[in-house]
C-alpha angles and dihedrals in degrees: 000000000000120000090252090063092057097055100087118078113247086223089059092047088054093048090049100048095035089083094059094042089048093049094049094046093042093055091053092058105028095063101055097065091054099048094104091048091050093046090053093047093051095038097237134123132255093257091060098041091055087076089070085070100032098051090049090052093045095051093042095051096041098045100048101086090050090049090049091053089051090054091054093046102040102022128284096239094049095050089043094054092044087053090056091055093048091047094050089048090048092050090052090049088051091051091050096044111127095187137035091243091059091043091054090046087051092051088054089057092044090050091055091056090046091053091052092053098040095047092053104031094082090037090057092049092050093045096057098037134074131223086259095063104014094095093055090045092054092046091055089046087057092051089056089049092050092048094054091048089051098044094045101074096043095043090045093055094045095048095042091048098048106019107029130258092279088071092069089067096035092059088067089064099074095035091050092048093050088046093054090053093045093053091045089054104038108027120067120212116266126228120267125243105230112216129171101229138011115236098232090164093052091046093053091046097050094042089051097047094047093041091050091047097049091042091053093049091047094054098031095120092057099048131093115242091247094054090047089055090049096048095045089046091052089050091053092050093050093047092049089051089051092052092049087048093051092051095058106030116096094227109025125192089235112016114227088230088066093048090046094051103107092206093058099035094050093045094051092045093051088048090057090053095041093060087058085081094064096063098076088057106033098036113019101032095066089054090048092048094048104034101033105029097028096236119168121244090250091049090048091051091053089054092046090055091067093081100050091045088051091051089047094055096040098039097081090041089053090047090054094053095042087064089058112029131063111273094223091055092048099046094044090049093047091054092047088051091049089051094052090053092051093050091049091051089052092049096049100046122161096022100103099194089053089045087058089052091053091049088054092053093041091049095047091054094047090050092051090049096044096050097042092042089048091049092047095048096047092045087052096047119103110249094242097055101041092120090053094048090045090054091049090053092056095041087058088060096047093042093049091051092050097046093041091049094051092045098044093046091051091049094047094048092045095053093037089060092044092049093043106044094157092058097236116183098192142012136053095319093051094047092047092049094046092049094044093050091046091051090050090049091051090050090051095056089044089063091051093048088051088054087052089052089054092049090046091054091057097060120112129227124287120232094267092051090046092055093045090052092050091050093047092051088043091056096045092047109098091204093054091050091058 
């Protein structure tokens, strides 16, 4: 890294990029709580209004690799700022939408802007930091992400109730404006990676395969078995076509050397599996609290804030250790702690105070893994492909959420029916069936997280760890000492 790249303070880089990271994460959590209000205002049913969420997730996930490539090619800061402008305009269009169709179209526009910010946010942090401070920077980055996820449901509920559903989108305008100015003042422009040609065919193939996969997972419960086979088969064909294209094209979207790097591929795969562990808390727990225990929405929100608060506290600590401890050790330990927290939650159901303790343990483990894994991946990434690797890191999160939501829902529904053959909707039988099905769904995700720990233990050393090991061996070698 040249001297000019060390000039900006890593704290100023975090401050500048935090607005975009906050906006993207906030919009992913603020909308869900207002869906019923939006559906009533636009006179549509719940099945239709879900596309306000699904289409945003589809566009965000599918577009991230392309936007990461744009960041490498045209400058990460420029693409990040452009994404902020597009996101803010999309938010304005959402607030002004008179029909569901226009709202969904506006969410597509918003999702493109979010993909530009998300794909390049972590890349900018990596670009302007060194191995000595990168872990802390990524740790603070995780705090911003957690804060947005924690504030979203509460803020969305208050704004929708008192100022109308349009306000959940309008709130993005001042934040985006301030963020754009902050990036302009605090984040220098990055160098551009000059390439002879842009791989349009590869971009279309990758976008199509990822879009098809995430869409299939999102609507899995509504599809016939044959249609599931056809759509997953189409996804596989498109992805194979993409791999073949990347092997032969002079300037691929995702170079095969990146995909073939065991350090990067195992880290991304373990991340996909690690985020399965969040679903029992972020998705299934609200249903359990409200339907089985009779909690109100506000009380449920208070319980759910536990995990983001935990990540906010442990993120910087995890960042500190990720600069000093072998990534393989930290990530594996984090996943095992996450598993322990999930097992504890399953064993103490329905004791809510103890469930909260389990969430703290689970969240601490996930935070340790996420920060150490992000630091490891970005330190392993080739300098010219930081944007692409940053995008793949974020895709791991959204893909893990999508797959885990469909899987956990299916497992819960299956065992709830098996444990409640009479179809009780209240009373001891209903409660026992709900608790049992929830417990089994948690254990199912535990098995996946344990697999993630095994995969994580197989990763190699990143360049910084390799150099450190060589130096240690050199210092301990009597012949080397003279």
